[in-house]
Phi, psi and omega in degrees: 000326184266010175055229184268010185296123191265327189273069186285347175287337178260010184242150178304152187286161175300330182296322180294331174285319182293322180297311182285337177292327182276342184252003178225185183281354182263160177273170176293326177295318179296316179301318181294326175298316176304308182300324177291320178297322176290326175300317182299334181272001177096009180284137179290168179297320180291324179292322179301317177299322182289335185257346183306305184298312179304325183288318176301316177301320181296315184294319183292320180288331188254359178058047179248159176302137188293319175294321179296318185293324183292319181295316184288318176295317175296324175294323177295314179304309185296315183300325178267004175061033176271148179273174187299336179293341182268004184297319184293324177297314184290318184286327173298315175301315177304302182304320180295321177296323186286330182274348190251355188205183175282004184290150177230171176301315188292313183292326178292321178298319175297320180295319181301318186300325189269326195223347187297315182295321180289324176304314181300312183300328182276356177102351181291144176266174183291336177289317174292326176293312179296324176297323179291319182294321174304306183305308182296320183297320181292346173257022173067023172255100184233171173057237186286334177296312182293324183287325178293313181299316181296318177304313183292321184292315181296320182301327177283330184280339179267353181267110179293346178260002186286162180296320179299318182286336176294334178275320189272326187066025176239125168261116190295133177213012179193169178297322186293319182286333172304305176302314179299315180306311182297321183294317178301322178293320179295318180294328178279355172054051185290140183272171182299324181290327177289318180298325177290328180291327183263353175237240176198169184297329183284337186238359180303320179289323177297313178297320181298321176293318182294316177297319187271359181229043184297326179294316174299325180294317178290331175292317176299322183291316183290325172296319178297329180289344181245032185274001188306129175087359184297318185289322175299314182297315171304316182295318183295321178299310181302318184277351181275059173224171176296316180299320184291318181290328176292318173303000000 
């Protein structure tokens, strides 16, 4: 199961893969590959054991490849500098986002590559980040397009000397201040021309969507904060069929 991996003493045991392979819809080999992908991201053996079950539920709930789910969930955790104990929180927020919008695991993963680390540096939590991606995905801005737009918007929001901040008077350092900044822009009724002036051509559409849908953004944010248990619920619903039980 472990290929050429030499340091087996620092890796979860073969027994953990066998047990999970026997108790879930996934094989021991698939579970081992999940664990290997977490190891490649720098997770310790103890951390991998803590994140495995939640990741199994994510893959089962979204009908995605297990190894891919591990890479994307692990990358999200690392981007927001969360420890392994926050895995269930992150995965529940992801699952809630996928059932509440046009977001998918793959589009989430692409966006994370471009902007999740910066979102964390700007003070956004994973719930606020997810709320924004949901809003953009429903307007057909997904993946790298949404990720790049979020990156460019946040770069201006954290810059106290930017034109955007000269209008809002706020330097973003949290999800709440991010939303407040957008609300001020909406209250000031900034035009599309003004939005282009305070952002750039690649992010003007995304910023316009965020500004004009702050109520939906706040609704998404509140829902994301209440996402606990969402992944397990989704997985149970999907597996509560004859096909699922047989598998």
